[in-house]
C-alpha positions as CSV (number, residue, x, y, z in Angstrom):
1,X,20.2,-17.8,39.8
2,X,19.7,-15.1,38.0
3,X,23.2,-12.9,37.3
4,X,23.7,-9.6,38.7
5,X,24.0,-7.7,34.8
6,X,21.3,-9.9,33.6
7,X,18.3,-8.3,31.7
8,X,15.2,-8.9,33.9
9,X,12.5,-10.5,31.3
10,X,8.6,-9.9,32.1
11,X,5.6,-11.4,30.6
12,X,2.1,-9.6,29.7
13,X,-0.5,-12.0,28.1
14,X,-1.6,-10.5,24.5
15,X,-4.5,-9.2,24.8
16,X,-5.1,-10.7,20.8
17,X,-5.3,-14.8,23.0
18,X,-8.0,-13.9,25.0
19,X,-10.8,-16.1,24.8
20,X,-8.4,-19.1,23.1
21,X,-8.4,-22.6,24.6
22,X,-5.6,-23.0,27.0
23,X,-3.5,-26.1,27.3
24,X,-2.5,-26.5,23.9
25,X,0.2,-28.5,21.8
26,X,2.2,-27.3,19.0
27,X,1.1,-29.5,16.0
28,X,3.2,-27.7,13.3
29,X,5.8,-24.9,12.6
30,X,5.3,-23.8,8.5
31,X,7.5,-20.9,7.3
32,X,6.9,-19.9,3.9
33,X,10.4,-18.2,2.7
34,X,9.1,-16.8,-0.4
35,X,6.5,-14.3,1.9
36,X,8.7,-13.9,5.0
37,X,5.2,-15.5,6.8
38,X,5.4,-18.6,9.7
39,X,2.4,-20.3,10.7
40,X,2.0,-22.2,13.6
41,X,-1.0,-24.6,14.2
42,X,-2.3,-26.1,17.9
43,X,-4.4,-28.3,18.7
44,X,-5.7,-30.6,20.9
45,X,-5.1,-34.1,21.8
46,X,-7.7,-36.4,21.2
47,X,-5.8,-39.9,21.5
48,X,-2.0,-40.9,21.7
49,X,-1.9,-42.3,18.4
50,X,-3.8,-39.4,16.4
51,X,-2.6,-36.4,15.3
52,X,-4.1,-33.8,17.5
53,X,-7.5,-31.4,16.2
54,X,-5.8,-28.6,15.1
55,X,-7.8,-25.2,16.8
56,X,-6.3,-22.6,15.6
57,X,-3.4,-21.3,14.1
58,X,-1.1,-17.6,14.7
59,X,0.2,-16.1,11.5
60,X,2.6,-14.1,11.3
61,X,3.5,-11.6,8.3
62,X,6.3,-9.6,9.7
63,X,9.0,-11.9,10.7
64,X,12.0,-10.9,12.2
65,X,13.6,-14.6,13.6
66,X,12.2,-16.7,16.0
67,X,14.1,-20.0,18.1
68,X,11.9,-23.0,19.3
69,X,12.6,-25.0,22.0
70,X,11.2,-28.8,23.4
71,X,9.8,-27.8,26.2
72,X,12.4,-29.3,28.9
73,X,14.5,-26.8,27.8
74,X,12.3,-23.9,28.5
75,X,13.6,-23.6,32.1
76,X,15.9,-21.4,32.0
77,X,13.2,-19.1,29.7
78,X,10.8,-19.2,32.3
79,X,12.2,-16.7,35.2
80,X,9.6,-14.7,33.8
81,X,7.7,-12.8,36.9
82,X,4.1,-14.4,34.8
83,X,5.2,-17.8,33.8
84,X,1.9,-19.3,34.9
85,X,0.2,-17.0,33.1
86,X,-3.8,-18.8,31.9
87,X,-2.6,-17.0,28.4
88,X,-0.6,-18.9,26.1
89,X,0.9,-16.2,23.8
90,X,2.1,-13.4,26.0
91,X,4.7,-10.6,25.1
92,X,7.9,-10.4,26.2
93,X,9.6,-7.0,27.7
94,X,12.5,-6.3,27.6
95,X,13.5,-8.9,25.4
96,X,16.6,-10.5,25.5
97,X,16.1,-12.7,22.0
98,X,15.7,-9.1,20.6
99,X,19.0,-7.9,22.0
100,X,20.7,-10.5,21.0
101,X,18.7,-10.2,17.5
102,X,19.9,-6.3,16.9
103,X,23.3,-7.1,18.2
104,X,23.2,-9.8,15.1
105,X,21.8,-7.1,12.9
106,X,24.6,-4.4,13.8
107,X,20.9,-2.6,14.5
108,X,19.7,-1.7,11.3
109,X,16.1,-2.4,12.2
110,X,16.1,-0.2,15.3
111,X,13.7,2.3,13.9
112,X,11.2,-0.6,13.6
113,X,8.9,-1.3,16.3
114,X,9.8,-5.1,16.5
115,X,7.3,-7.4,19.3
116,X,9.0,-10.8,21.3
117,X,5.8,-13.1,21.3
118,X,6.3,-15.9,23.4
119,X,4.2,-19.1,22.4
120,X,3.8,-21.7,25.5
121,X,2.5,-25.2,25.5
122,X,3.3,-27.9,27.4
123,X,5.5,-29.9,24.8
124,X,7.6,-26.5,23.0
125,X,8.1,-22.7,23.6
126,X,8.3,-20.7,20.6
127,X,9.8,-17.4,20.4
128,X,8.5,-14.9,17.6
129,X,10.2,-11.2,16.6
130,X,7.8,-9.5,14.2
131,X,6.6,-5.7,13.5
132,X,2.8,-6.5,13.4
133,X,0.3,-8.9,15.6
134,X,-0.2,-12.3,15.2
135,X,-3.6,-13.4,12.8
136,X,-5.5,-15.3,14.9
137,X,-7.7,-18.2,12.2
138,X,-10.0,-20.5,14.1
139,X,-10.2,-24.1,12.5
140,X,-13.3,-25.5,14.3
């Protein structure tokens, strides 16, 4: 149930994800704290006892923050208007996560164009705050 004073988030498929394989699972998250880069690997499971084959990686270079939730814990985030979208990568506007970030950082990044990206798979949901679009690297 939505509170009266909560922000109603809207999801929009990210245009850069057009044509990407859907139904993938998150296979790896790697943050390079030295460069500030975040890599998310997405793959297709082949067998239960074999690691999934990585299909593509998303590379975020101008990262401000991210959070990871297991699929079972994402239900409260999926009150958006388009949670059944074909795109696994969505933009969230307005973003409660971004508002929280600005509160925590005392507004020092308010002049930057930070976007909230949601990468949703059947096993995990990753919310990313970044000032640049991710780079998509195809692995197959």
